Residue, then its C-alpha position, 0 to 999 in steps of 0.5 A: x672511138x676518138x683517138x687521144x694522147x691525153x691520158x699519156x700526157x696526163x701521166x707524164x705531167x704527174x710522173x716527173x713531179x712525183x719523182x722529184x718529190x721522192x728525191x726532195x723528200x729523201x734529201x730533206x729527210x737526210x738533212x733533218x736527220x743529220x741536223x744540217x740544212x743548208x741554203x742550197x736545200x732551202x732553195x731546192x725546196x722552194x723550186x720543188x714547191x713551184x714545180x708542183x704548182x706548175x704541174x697542177x697548172x699544166x694538168x688543168x690546162x690539158x683538161x680545159x683545152x683538150x690537149x692530146x686530141x686532134x683539133x677536129x675532135x675538140x668540141x666548140x669551147x666557150x669563151x669562158x673555157x678558153x679564157x680559163x685555159x689561157x690563165x692556166x697556160x700563163x701561170x705555167x709560163x710564169x713558173x717555168x723560168x723561176x724554177x730553173x733559176x732557183x735550181x741553178x742558184x741552189x747549185x751555185x750555193x753548193x759550189x760555194x760550200x766547196x770553198x775553192x779559194x781561187x779568185x777566178x772561181x769565186x768571181x765566176x760563181x758570183x758573176x753567174x749568180x748575178x746573171x742567173x738572178x737578172x735573167x730570172x727577173x727579166x724573163x718573168x717580167x717579160x712573160x707577165x707583160x707579153x700582152x698589153x694590157x696584161x689581161x689581154x693574154x686570156x681575155x682576148x677571146x671575149x674582148x676582140x671584135x670579130x667580123x661575120x666570117x669569124x676573123x678578128x676585126x679589131x683587137x682590144x690589145x697587143x702582144x709581143x712575138x710570143x713564139x720568138x720570145x719562147x724560143x729565145x728564153x729557152x735558148x738562154x736557159x740552155x746557155x746558162x746550163x752550159x755555163x754552170x757546167x764549166x765552173x765545176x770543170x775548172x774547180x776539179x781540173x787542176x787537182x792531181x787526180x787521174x783524168x778519168x777520176x776528174x771526169x767522173x767528179x765533174x760529171x757528178x758535180x755537173x749533172x745539169x748536162x742532162x738538163x741542157x740536153x732536155x732543154x735543147x730537145x725542148x727548143x726543137x719540139x717547140x719550134x716544130x709545134x708552132x710552125x704554121x703548117x702544124x695545124x694539129x698542135x693539140x694532138x701531142x705530148x710535146x708540151x709536157x717537156x717543160x715539166x720534165x725539164x724542171x723536175x729533172x733539174x731538181x732531181x739532178x741538183x740533188x744528186x751530190x746531196x743524197x750521198x749522205x743518204x746512201x752512206x747511211x742506209x745503203x752503205x754497200x752501194x758504192x763499195x767499189x769506190x770506197x777506197x777513194x772516199x775513206x781515210x781509214x788507215x794511217x798508211x792510206x791517209x799518208x798515200x793520199x797526201x803524197x798523191x795530192x801534194x807530192x811531198x816527201x812521205x816523212x814530211x806528210x806523215x810527221x806534219x799532216x797525218x793524225x792517229x786514226x780513231x773512231x769518229x762520231x760520223x759512225x752514228x750517221x753511218x758514214x763509216x769514216x774514221x777520224x783523221x785530219x781534214x785536208x784542204x787542197x791548195x789548187x792554185x799552187x798544187x804544192x801543199x796540203x794543210x789541215x782544215x782548221x774548221x771542223x766539218x759537220x758529218x753531212x758536210x764531210x759526206x758531200x766532200x768525200x763523195x768526190x774523194x776530197x776533203x775540200x777544194x781550196 
């Protein structure tokens, strides 16, 4: 019986986009049910649709090129089969970087909605957005044009001239150092994953919260650290895959890690947005931390005002705390009682001012996920 890893590879190719589909469906359902759909949601839906397309391309590539089989078990493939497999492979490459760029753009849009007014934060978000966009365009074009002419990437099997021993005698085109290109772009992807984790850390670190709480808030806002780890593993796997001594490259499932990376990125970026879903349908899931997410009594709101601002209790009570009453949030299952909404001036750490804009229920649920009304 022929030994093969292909069923495992195909299972992994299907698994990760399936999980991402469930996650995005819950996110979209929650947003639509609350009649709120933001730019970060639109962006992640586009990223998800590209990820589905990538999964289809990798699946077809696996079948056409006999991935998962030992090289000596693969039958002689026709030129047409090799060309078709290369087209699927190129399509996979062209989709990979844009998906990650869209996920990072979605995270930036979400962080913008946290309304941190410090110039360093706003400039950091804007600079990272430009960097992310520039890298997405540059890597896409470089990927597309890695061979000259472009079609040489897949038609070299039929266009090149071979000698009697089967060696290439004359090439019909040229290509860049593809392995180096893959490793460099993978490294840049991990670098941007790390950069996007620094911004949320800066946003929460000056808040007057316990260090453990700050770390917890940062961990949720920066779930991209999971993607950074996977990206680093991908670099190691691809480095080994393309080593000259690795002659049995087809007998592996390592090539499926790109699909895992992009879909886990989509899942991780949806974490904060799914808070509204858990509040509506699984209200007891986060009971242990509910005290940090609800402003249910006058005394508690007063205490939070003291904790964040250091103001005297009388001044905080007189100026900033309204009488609690049942909020319209209850129809969304958030269980938040009506109080004033506070904005934290993190630049001075000396004031809490009422939020003059009325937030929608879904916006409140995201901010209260972090135990805050907003970051100013």
